[in-house]
SELUM-29827 format. One record per residue: x, y, z of N, C-alpha, C in turn; residue number from 1; residue in three letters. Coordinates in nm, 2 decimals, decimal comma, padded with zeros to 4 digits. Atoms other than C-alpha are relative to their C-alpha. Layout:
N
      nu      nv      nw     cau     cav     caw      cu      cv      cw  num  residuo
       X       Y       Z       X       Y       Z       X       Y       Z  NUM      ALA
...
This chain:
239
      nu      nv      nw     cau     cav     caw      cu      cv      cw  num  residuo
   00,09  -00,12   00,00   00,00   00,00   00,00   00,09   00,12   00,00    1      UNK
  -00,08  -00,12   00,00   00,15   00,34  -00,10  -00,04   00,09   00,12    2      UNK
   00,02  -00,09  -00,11   00,18   00,61   00,16  -00,13   00,09  -00,02    3      UNK
   00,12  -00,08   00,03  -00,09   00,82  -00,02  -00,13  -00,08   00,02    4      UNK
   00,11   00,09  -00,02  -00,33   00,53  -00,03  -00,03  -00,03   00,15    5      UNK
   00,01   00,03  -00,15  -00,26   00,45   00,34  -00,05   00,12   00,07    6      UNK
   00,05  -00,13  -00,06  -00,32   00,82   00,44  -00,14   00,02  -00,03    7      UNK
   00,14  -00,01   00,04  -00,64   00,82   00,25  -00,09  -00,10   00,08    8      UNK
   00,07   00,10  -00,07  -00,75   00,50   00,43  -00,02   00,05   00,15    9      UNK
   00,02  -00,05  -00,14  -00,69   00,67   00,77  -00,10   00,11   00,00   10      UNK
   00,09  -00,12   00,01  -00,87   00,99   00,66  -00,15  -00,06  -00,01   11      UNK
   00,13   00,06   00,01  -01,17   00,78   00,55  -00,05  -00,06   00,13   12      UNK
   00,04   00,07  -00,12  -01,17   00,58   00,87  -00,04   00,10   00,11   13      UNK
   00,03  -00,10  -00,10  -01,16   00,89   01,09  -00,13   00,08  -00,03   14      UNK
   00,12  -00,07   00,04  -01,43   01,06   00,89  -00,12  -00,08   00,03   15      UNK
   00,11   00,09  -00,03  -01,66   00,76   00,93  -00,03   00,01   00,15   16      UNK
   00,02  -00,01  -00,15  -01,61   00,78   01,31  -00,07   00,13   00,03   17      UNK
   00,06  -00,13  -00,03  -01,69   01,15   01,31  -00,14   00,02  -00,05   18      UNK
   00,13  -00,02   00,06  -01,98   01,16   01,07  -00,10  -00,11   00,02   19      UNK
   00,08   00,12  -00,02  -02,11   00,82   01,16  -00,07   00,01   00,14   20      UNK
   00,06  -00,02  -00,13  -02,21   00,95   01,51   00,06  -00,07   00,11   21      UNK
  -00,07   00,07  -00,11  -01,96   00,75   01,71   00,06   00,10   00,09   22      UNK
  -00,07  -00,10  -00,07  -01,79   01,07   01,82  -00,07   00,13  -00,02   23      UNK
   00,06  -00,14   00,00  -01,93   01,42   01,90   00,11   00,10   00,00   24      UNK
  -00,10  -00,10  -00,02  -01,75   01,75   01,88   00,05   00,02   00,14   25      UNK
  -00,06  -00,01  -00,13  -01,51   01,78   02,17   00,04  -00,14   00,05   26      UNK
  -00,04   00,13  -00,04  -01,47   01,40   02,20   00,14  -00,03  -00,04   27      UNK
  -00,13   00,04   00,03  -01,13   01,25   02,21   00,00  -00,12  -00,09   28      UNK
  -00,01   00,11   00,09  -01,04   01,02   01,92   00,11  -00,10   00,05   29      UNK
  -00,11   00,09  -00,03  -00,81   00,71   01,94   00,13   00,07  -00,03   30      UNK
  -00,14  -00,06   00,01  -00,44   00,79   01,97   00,06  -00,04  -00,14   31      UNK
  -00,07   00,03   00,13  -00,20   00,78   01,67   00,03  -00,15   00,01   32      UNK
  -00,05   00,14  -00,01  -00,07   00,44   01,80  -00,12  -00,09  -00,02   33      UNK
   00,12   00,09   00,01  -00,42   00,29   01,83  -00,05   00,00  -00,15   34      UNK
   00,04   00,00   00,14  -00,52   00,41   01,48   00,10  -00,07  -00,09   35      UNK
  -00,11   00,07   00,09  -00,19   00,28   01,33  -00,02  -00,15   00,02   36      UNK
   00,01   00,14  -00,02  -00,25  -00,06   01,49  -00,13  -00,05  -00,06   37      UNK
   00,13   00,04   00,05  -00,62  -00,08   01,39   00,01  -00,01  -00,15   38      UNK
   00,01   00,00   00,14  -00,55   00,01   01,03   00,13  -00,05  -00,07   39      UNK
  -00,12   00,07   00,05  -00,21  -00,16   01,00   00,08   00,10  -00,09   40      UNK
  -00,08  -00,10   00,07  -00,03   00,16   00,89   00,10   00,06   00,10   41      UNK
  -00,09  -00,06  -00,09   00,26   00,36   01,04  -00,06   00,12   00,07   42      UNK
   00,05  -00,12  -00,08   00,22   00,63   01,30   00,03   00,13  -00,09   43      UNK
  -00,03  -00,11   00,08   00,38   00,87   01,05  -00,12   00,02  -00,10   44      UNK
   00,11  -00,01   00,10   00,10   00,79   00,80  -00,13   00,06   00,07   45      UNK
   00,11  -00,05  -00,08  -00,16   00,85   01,08   00,01   00,15   00,02   46      UNK
  -00,02  -00,14  -00,03   00,00   01,18   01,17  -00,03   00,09  -00,13   47      UNK
   00,03  -00,07   00,13  -00,01   01,29   00,80  -00,15   00,02  -00,02   48      UNK
   00,15   00,00   00,02  -00,38   01,20   00,78  -00,07   00,10   00,09   49      UNK
   00,07  -00,09  -00,10  -00,47   01,38   01,10   00,03   00,15  -00,03   50      UNK
  -00,03  -00,14   00,04  -00,29   01,70   00,98  -00,09   00,04  -00,11   51      UNK
   00,09  -00,03   00,11  -00,50   01,68   00,66  -00,14   00,03   00,06   52      UNK
   00,13  -00,02  -00,06  -00,81   01,65   00,87  -00,01   00,13   00,08   53      UNK
  -00,01  -00,13  -00,07  -00,70   01,94   01,09  -00,01   00,12  -00,09   54      UNK
   00,01  -00,11   00,09  -00,65   02,16   00,79  -00,14   00,02  -00,06   55      UNK
   00,14  -00,01   00,04  -01,01   02,09   00,69  -00,09   00,03   00,11   56      UNK
   00,08  -00,04  -00,11  -01,13   02,19   01,03  -00,08  -00,11   00,07   57      UNK
   00,07   00,11  -00,05  -01,24   01,84   01,13   00,05  -00,05   00,14   58      UNK
  -00,06   00,05  -00,13  -01,00   01,76   01,42   00,09   00,11   00,05   59      UNK
  -00,09  -00,09  -00,07  -00,79   01,96   01,67   00,11  -00,09   00,05   60      UNK
  -00,11   00,07  -00,04  -00,44   01,84   01,73   00,08   00,09   00,10   61      UNK
  -00,08  -00,07  -00,10  -00,24   01,94   02,04   00,12  -00,09   00,04   62      UNK
  -00,13   00,07  -00,03   00,12   01,84   02,13  -00,02  -00,09   00,12   63      UNK
   00,00   00,09  -00,11   00,13   01,53   02,34  -00,14  -00,05   00,04   64      UNK
   00,14   00,04  -00,03  -00,25   01,48   02,34  -00,07  -00,08  -00,12   65      UNK
   00,08   00,07   00,10  -00,50   01,26   02,15  -00,07   00,11  -00,09   66      UNK
   00,08  -00,09   00,09  -00,68   01,43   01,85  -00,14   00,01   00,06   67      UNK
   00,13  -00,03  -00,04  -01,01   01,58   01,93  -00,09   00,04  -00,11   68      UNK
   00,10  -00,04   00,11  -01,32   01,61   01,71  -00,03   00,15   00,02   69      UNK
   00,02  -00,14   00,00  -01,35   01,98   01,62  -00,15   00,03   00,00   70      UNK
   00,14  -00,06   00,01  -01,67   02,18   01,67  -00,01   00,06  -00,14   71      UNK
   00,02  -00,05   00,13  -01,82   02,29   01,34   00,06   00,14  -00,01   72      UNK
  -00,07  -00,13   00,01  -01,62   02,59   01,22   00,01   00,05  -00,15   73      UNK
  -00,01  -00,06   00,13  -01,56   02,82   00,92   00,14  -00,01  -00,06   74      UNK
  -00,14   00,00   00,04  -01,19   02,73   00,88   00,01  -00,04  -00,15   75      UNK
  -00,01   00,04   00,14  -01,23   02,55   00,54  -00,04   00,12  -00,10   76      UNK
   00,05  -00,11   00,08  -01,43   02,84   00,40   00,09   00,12   00,00   77      UNK
  -00,09  -00,11  -00,01  -01,19   03,10   00,53   00,12  -00,02  -00,09   78      UNK
  -00,12   00,03   00,09  -00,90   02,92   00,36  -00,03   00,01  -00,14   79      UNK
   00,04  -00,01   00,14  -01,09   02,89   00,04  -00,01   00,14  -00,05   80      UNK
   00,02  -00,14   00,04  -01,19   03,26   00,03   00,14   00,07   00,00   81      UNK
  -00,13  -00,07   00,00  -00,84   03,37   00,13   00,09  -00,03  -00,12   82      UNK
  -00,08   00,05   00,11  -00,67   03,16  -00,14  -00,05   00,07  -00,13   83      UNK
   00,06  -00,05   00,12  -00,91   03,29  -00,40   00,04   00,15  -00,02   84      UNK
  -00,03  -00,14   00,01  -00,84   03,65  -00,32   00,15   00,02  -00,02   85      UNK
  -00,15  -00,01   00,02  -00,46   03,60  -00,31   00,03  -00,03  -00,15   86      UNK
  -00,02   00,03   00,14  -00,48   03,46  -00,66  -00,04   00,12  -00,09   87      UNK
   00,05  -00,11   00,09  -00,67   03,76  -00,80  -00,07   00,10   00,09   88      UNK
   00,06  -00,11  -00,09  -00,74   04,09  -00,62  -00,14   00,03  -00,03   89      UNK
   00,14  -00,03   00,04  -01,06   04,12  -00,82  -00,10  -00,08   00,08   90      UNK
   00,08   00,08  -00,08  -01,19   03,85  -00,60  -00,06   00,07   00,12   91      UNK
   00,06  -00,08  -00,11  -01,25   04,11  -00,33  -00,14   00,05  -00,03   92      UNK
   00,13  -00,05   00,05  -01,53   04,27  -00,53  -00,10  -00,12  -00,02   93      UNK
   00,08   00,12   00,02  -01,66   03,92  -00,62  -00,05  -00,05   00,14   94      UNK
   00,03   00,05  -00,13  -01,66   03,83  -00,25  -00,11   00,10   00,06   95      UNK
   00,10  -00,10  -00,04  -01,86   04,15  -00,18  -00,13  -00,03  -00,06   96      UNK
   00,12   00,04   00,06  -02,12   04,03  -00,42  -00,06  -00,12   00,08   97      UNK
   00,05   00,11  -00,08  -02,14   03,71  -00,22  -00,06   00,05   00,13   98      UNK
   00,05  -00,06  -00,13  -02,19   03,92   00,10  -00,14   00,05  -00,03   99      UNK
   00,13  -00,05   00,03  -02,48   04,09  -00,07  -00,11  -00,11  -00,01  100      UNK
   00,09   00,11   00,01  -02,64   03,76  -00,15  -00,03  -00,06   00,14  101      UNK
   00,02   00,07  -00,12  -02,59   03,62   00,20  -00,05   00,09   00,11  102      UNK
   00,02  -00,08  -00,12  -02,60   03,91   00,45  -00,14   00,07  -00,01  103      UNK
   00,13  -00,06   00,01  -02,92   04,07   00,31  -00,11  -00,10   00,06  104      UNK
   00,10   00,10  -00,05  -03,11   03,75   00,38   00,02  -00,03   00,15  105      UNK
  -00,03   00,02  -00,14  -02,93   03,69   00,71  -00,06   00,11   00,09  106      UNK
   00,06  -00,11  -00,07  -03,05   04,04   00,82  -00,15  -00,01   00,01  107      UNK
   00,15   00,02   00,00  -03,41   03,97   00,73  -00,03  -00,11   00,11  108      UNK
   00,02   00,10  -00,10  -03,39   03,65   00,94   00,03   00,05   00,14  109      UNK
  -00,04  -00,05  -00,13  -03,22   03,83   01,23  -00,12   00,08   00,06  110      UNK
   00,11  -00,08  -00,05  -03,52   04,07   01,25  -00,11  -00,09   00,06  111      UNK
   00,10   00,09  -00,05  -03,73   03,76   01,32   00,05  -00,08   00,12  112      UNK
  -00,05   00,10  -00,10  -03,51   03,54   01,53   00,09   00,06   00,11  113      UNK
  -00,10  -00,05  -00,09  -03,27   03,77   01,72  -00,05   00,00   00,15  114      UNK
   00,03   00,00  -00,14  -03,27   03,71   02,10   00,05   00,13   00,06  115      UNK
  -00,05  -00,11  -00,07  -03,21   03,97   02,36   00,15   00,01   00,01  116      UNK
  -00,15   00,01  -00,01  -02,85   03,85   02,40   00,06   00,04  -00,13  117      UNK
  -00,06  -00,03   00,13  -02,79   03,88   02,03  -00,02   00,15  -00,03  118      UNK
   00,02  -00,15   00,02  -02,94   04,23   02,02   00,10   00,08   00,08  119      UNK
  -00,10  -00,06  -00,08  -02,71   04,32   02,30   00,14   00,00  -00,07  120      UNK
  -00,13   00,02   00,07  -02,41   04,19   02,10   00,01   00,10  -00,12  121      UNK
   00,00  -00,10   00,11  -02,52   04,41   01,80   00,02   00,14   00,06  122      UNK
  -00,01  -00,13  -00,06  -02,55   04,71   02,03   00,14   00,03   00,05  123      UNK
  -00,14  -00,02  -00,04  -02,20   04,66   02,17   00,09   00,02  -00,11  124      UNK
  -00,08  -00,02   00,12  -02,05   04,63   01,83  -00,02   00,14  -00,06  125      UNK
   00,03  -00,14   00,05  -02,23   04,95   01,72   00,06   00,10   00,09  126      UNK
  -00,06  -00,10  -00,09  -02,11   05,13   02,03   00,15   00,01  -00,02  127      UNK
  -00,14   00,00   00,03  -01,75   05,03   01,95   00,03   00,08  -00,13  128      UNK
  -00,02  -00,08   00,12  -01,79   05,18   01,60  -00,02   00,15   00,03  129      UNK
   00,02  -00,14  -00,04  -01,93   05,50   01,75   00,13   00,06   00,07  130      UNK
  -00,11  -00,05  -00,07  -01,63   05,53   01,98   00,13   00,00  -00,07  131      UNK
  -00,13   00,02   00,07  -01,37   05,45   01,71   00,00   00,07  -00,13  132      UNK
   00,00  -00,07   00,13  -01,45   05,70   01,43   00,13   00,06  -00,03  133      UNK
  -00,14  -00,06   00,03  -01,09   05,83   01,46   00,11  -00,11   00,01  134      UNK
  -00,10   00,12   00,00  -00,93   05,48   01,47  -00,05  -00,10  -00,09  135      UNK
   00,05   00,09   00,11  -00,98   05,29   01,15   00,01  -00,15   00,04  136      UNK
  -00,01   00,14  -00,04  -00,85   04,96   01,29  -00,11  -00,04   00,10  137      UNK
   00,10   00,03  -00,10  -01,08   04,97   01,59  -00,14   00,00  -00,06  138      UNK
   00,13  -00,01   00,07  -01,37   05,08   01,37  -00,03  -00,12  -00,08  139      UNK
   00,02   00,12   00,09  -01,31   04,79   01,13  -00,03  -00,12   00,09  140      UNK
   00,03   00,11  -00,09  -01,31   04,55   01,43  -00,14   00,00   00,04  141      UNK
   00,14  -00,01  -00,04  -01,64   04,68   01,54  -00,10  -00,03  -00,11  142      UNK
   00,07   00,03   00,12  -01,77   04,66   01,19  -00,01  -00,15  -00,02  143      UNK
   00,00   00,15   00,02  -01,67   04,29   01,16  -00,09  -00,06   00,11  144      UNK
   00,08   00,05  -00,11  -01,83   04,22   01,50  -00,15   00,02  -00,02  145      UNK
   00,14  -00,03   00,03  -02,15   04,38   01,39  -00,06  -00,09  -00,10  146      UNK
   00,05   00,09   00,10  -02,19   04,18   01,08   00,00  -00,15   00,04  147      UNK
   00,00   00,13  -00,06  -02,09   03,86   01,26  -00,12  -00,02   00,09  148      UNK
   00,11   00,00  -00,09  -02,35   03,94   01,52  -00,14  -00,01  -00,07  149      UNK
   00,12   00,01   00,09  -02,62   03,99   01,25  -00,02  -00,15  -00,05  150      UNK
   00,01   00,14   00,05  -02,54   03,65   01,10  -00,03  -00,10   00,11  151      UNK
   00,03   00,09  -00,11  -02,54   03,48   01,44  -00,15   00,01   00,04  152      UNK
   00,14  -00,02  -00,04  -02,88   03,64   01,51  -00,10  -00,06  -00,10  153      UNK
   00,09   00,06   00,10  -03,02   03,49   01,19  -00,07  -00,13   00,04  154      UNK
   00,05   00,13  -00,05  -03,07   03,16   01,37   00,04  -00,11  -00,10  155      UNK
  -00,04   00,10   00,10  -02,91   02,98   01,07   00,15  -00,02   00,01  156      UNK
  -00,14   00,02  -00,02  -02,57   02,83   01,15   00,08   00,00  -00,12  157      UNK
  -00,08   00,00   00,12  -02,47   02,79   00,79   00,03   00,14  -00,05  158      UNK
  -00,02  -00,14   00,04  -02,52   03,16   00,72   00,11   00,06   00,09  159      UNK
  -00,10  -00,05  -00,09  -02,31   03,23   01,03   00,14  -00,05  -00,04  160      UNK
  -00,13   00,06   00,04  -02,03   03,00   00,91   00,05   00,08  -00,13  161      UNK
  -00,04  -00,07   00,13  -02,03   03,17   00,56   00,05   00,14   00,03  162      UNK
  -00,05  -00,13  -00,03  -02,00   03,52   00,71   00,13   00,00   00,08  163      UNK
  -00,12   00,02  -00,08  -01,74   03,40   00,96   00,12  -00,03  -00,10  164      UNK
  -00,10   00,04   00,10  -01,55   03,25   00,67   00,05   00,11  -00,08  165      UNK
  -00,04  -00,12   00,08  -01,54   03,58   00,49   00,07   00,11   00,08  166      UNK
  -00,05  -00,11  -00,09  -01,44   03,79   00,79   00,15   00,03  -00,03  167      UNK
  -00,14  -00,02   00,01  -01,06   03,74   00,77   00,04   00,04  -00,14  168      UNK
  -00,04  -00,04   00,13  -01,03   03,75   00,39  -00,04   00,14  -00,04  169      UNK
   00,06  -00,13   00,03  -01,24   04,07   00,38   00,06   00,11   00,09  170      UNK
  -00,06  -00,10  -00,10  -01,03   04,24   00,66   00,06   00,12  -00,08  171      UNK
  -00,07  -00,11   00,07  -00,81   04,44   00,41  -00,10   00,07  -00,09  172      UNK
   00,09  -00,07   00,09  -01,10   04,51   00,18  -00,09   00,09   00,08  173      UNK
   00,07  -00,09  -00,09  -01,29   04,66   00,47   00,08   00,13   00,02  174      UNK
  -00,08  -00,12  -00,03  -01,00   04,89   00,55   00,01   00,08  -00,13  175      UNK
  -00,01  -00,07   00,12  -00,97   04,97   00,18  -00,13   00,08  -00,03  176      UNK
   00,13  -00,07   00,02  -01,34   05,05   00,16  -00,02   00,12   00,09  177      UNK
   00,00  -00,11  -00,09  -01,31   05,27   00,46   00,08   00,12  -00,05  178      UNK
  -00,09  -00,10   00,06  -01,02   05,46   00,29  -00,07   00,06  -00,12  179      UNK
   00,08  -00,05   00,11  -01,24   05,49  -00,02  -00,11   00,09   00,04  180      UNK
   00,11  -00,08  -00,06  -01,52   05,62   00,19   00,05   00,14   00,05  181      UNK
  -00,06  -00,13  -00,05  -01,29   05,88   00,35   00,03   00,09  -00,11  182      UNK
  -00,04  -00,08   00,12  -01,18   06,00   00,01  -00,13   00,08  -00,04  183      UNK
   00,13  -00,07   00,05  -01,55   06,09  -00,06  -00,07   00,07   00,12  184      UNK
   00,06  -00,06  -00,12  -01,65   06,18   00,30   00,11   00,01   00,11  185      UNK
  -00,11  -00,01  -00,10  -01,43   06,31   00,58  -00,03  -00,07   00,13  186      UNK
   00,04   00,07  -00,13  -01,62   06,14   00,87  -00,05  -00,14  -00,02  187      UNK
   00,06   00,14   00,00  -01,71   05,78   00,95  -00,14   00,00   00,06  188      UNK
   00,13  -00,01  -00,07  -02,03   05,91   01,12  -00,11  -00,06  -00,08  189      UNK
   00,11   00,04   00,09  -02,25   05,83   00,82   00,00  -00,16   00,00  190      UNK
  -00,01   00,14   00,00  -02,12   05,47   00,82  -00,06  -00,06   00,13  191      UNK
   00,06   00,03  -00,13  -02,22   05,45   01,19  -00,15   00,00  -00,02  192      UNK
   00,15  -00,01   00,02  -02,57   05,57   01,09  -00,05  -00,11  -00,08  193      UNK
   00,05   00,12   00,09  -02,60   05,30   00,82  -00,02  -00,12   00,09  194      UNK
   00,01   00,11  -00,08  -02,53   05,04   01,08  -00,11   00,02   00,11  195      UNK
   00,10  -00,03  -00,09  -02,76   05,21   01,33  -00,14  -00,03  -00,06  196      UNK
   00,12   00,02   00,07  -03,04   05,20   01,08  -00,03  -00,15  -00,01  197      UNK
   00,02   00,15   00,01  -02,99   04,82   01,03  -00,04  -00,05   00,14  198      UNK
   00,02   00,04  -00,14  -02,98   04,77   01,41  -00,15   00,03   00,04  199      UNK
   00,13  -00,04  -00,04  -03,30   04,97   01,47  -00,11  -00,08  -00,07  200      UNK
   00,10   00,08   00,07  -03,49   04,78   01,21  -00,01  -00,14   00,04  201      UNK
   00,00   00,13  -00,06  -03,38   04,45   01,35  -00,07   00,00   00,13  202      UNK
   00,07  -00,01  -00,13  -03,49   04,56   01,70  -00,15   00,02  -00,02  203      UNK
   00,14  -00,02   00,02  -03,82   04,67   01,55  -00,07  -00,12  -00,07  204      UNK
   00,05   00,13   00,07  -03,87   04,32   01,39  -00,05   00,03  -00,14  205      UNK
   00,04  -00,04   00,14  -03,89   04,49   01,05   00,09  -00,07  -00,10  206      UNK
  -00,09   00,08   00,09  -03,74   04,22   00,83   00,02   00,06  -00,13  207      UNK
  -00,01  -00,06   00,13  -03,81   04,38   00,50   00,09   00,13   00,00  208      UNK
  -00,08  -00,13  -00,02  -03,67   04,72   00,62   00,14  -00,03   00,03  209      UNK
  -00,14   00,03  -00,04  -03,37   04,56   00,78   00,08  -00,05  -00,12  210      UNK
  -00,07   00,05   00,12  -03,28   04,37   00,46   00,03   00,11  -00,10  211      UNK
  -00,02  -00,11   00,10  -03,32   04,69   00,25   00,11   00,09   00,05  212      UNK
  -00,11  -00,08  -00,05  -03,09   04,88   00,49   00,13  -00,07  -00,01  213      UNK
  -00,12   00,07   00,02  -02,83   04,61   00,48   00,04   00,00  -00,15  214      UNK
  -00,03  -00,01   00,14  -02,85   04,60   00,10   00,06   00,14  -00,04  215      UNK
  -00,04  -00,14   00,03  -02,81   04,98   00,08   00,14   00,02   00,06  216      UNK
  -00,13  -00,01  -00,06  -02,51   04,96   00,32   00,11  -00,07  -00,08  217      UNK
  -00,10   00,08   00,08  -02,33   04,69   00,12   00,02   00,05  -00,14  218      UNK
  -00,02  -00,07   00,13  -02,39   04,87  -00,21   00,09   00,12   00,02  219      UNK
  -00,09  -00,11  -00,03  -02,23   05,17  -00,06   00,14  -00,04   00,03  220      UNK
  -00,13   00,05  -00,02  -01,94   04,96   00,06   00,07  -00,04  -00,13  221      UNK
  -00,05   00,04   00,13  -01,90   04,82  -00,29   00,05   00,12  -00,07  222      UNK
  -00,04  -00,12   00,07  -01,88   05,17  -00,43   00,13   00,06   00,06  223      UNK
  -00,12  -00,05  -00,06  -01,62   05,27  -00,17   00,12  -00,08  -00,03  224      UNK
  -00,11   00,09   00,04  -01,41   04,97  -00,25   00,04   00,02  -00,14  225      UNK
  -00,03  -00,03   00,14  -01,43   05,04  -00,62   00,08   00,13  -00,01  226      UNK
  -00,07  -00,13   00,00  -01,32   05,40  -00,55   00,14  -00,02   00,05  227      UNK
  -00,14   00,03  -00,05  -01,02   05,27  -00,35   00,08  -00,07  -00,10  228      UNK
  -00,08   00,08   00,11  -00,92   05,03  -00,63   00,03   00,10  -00,11  229      UNK
  -00,02  -00,10   00,11  -00,96   05,31  -00,89   00,11   00,09   00,03  230      UNK
  -00,11  -00,09  -00,04  -00,73   05,53  -00,69   00,14  -00,07  -00,01  231      UNK
  -00,12   00,07   00,00  -00,47   05,26  -00,66   00,05  -00,03  -00,14  232      UNK
  -00,03   00,03   00,14  -00,48   05,19  -01,04   00,00   00,11  -00,09  233      UNK
  -00,01  -00,12   00,09  -00,46   05,54  -01,17   00,12   00,00  -00,08  234      UNK
  -00,11   00,01   00,09  -00,23   05,57  -01,47   00,12   00,08   00,05  235      UNK
  -00,11  -00,08  -00,05  -00,02   05,84  -01,30   00,06  -00,06   00,12  236      UNK
  -00,06   00,07  -00,11   00,04   05,60  -01,01  -00,01   00,08   00,13  237      UNK
   00,01  -00,08  -00,13  -00,06   05,87  -00,75  -00,11  -00,06   00,08  238      UNK
   00,10   00,06  -00,09  -00,23   05,72  -00,45  -00,09   00,10   00,06  239      UNK
């Protein structure tokens, strides 16, 4: 058996344990030695297979400990989106189109399903944005937290994972869009107002209005990002 085939055998075996219901997220899997003995492969092969599963967000590996079944997470999506953007910077605008498709619907659902705790999380993120209009990094962090909180409030875990998976890849695009916004407007106060309008409509349980406000905000974000890109690609090279 080749090393590649052997590693695939280990991966398939562990996947069956995880998806077959024998193990739940947080449960400890058999050790490398036990897996190697069961499958008649080397520990090195098992280690390689487990690293592959870890890269896919299925297991967590810690030095000196048995592998653990990972809780569902957005790691595979984050890696995919990040790689796509690194290959082609135009992917940032394409990813923003994905946000429009996902977050508008998530916002409509949030207006229906948001709990008091989730509304508090939205309010805290909004407050951070208000307090950080002179600090672009802190403002961006509050912006990320706000959109993540909207997705979480939707009540749909898959939507939450999709938005979480886009957060890190979109970090630089958010900063770029803020810079593009500043070139057209001196203050970030209007951006705060856009998020406030989304928040107030979610609180009011106005699903249609909340979705419309999110769409308007993301279209503005797209325009700001395009403005930032246009500035960077000017023929005279002046930023």
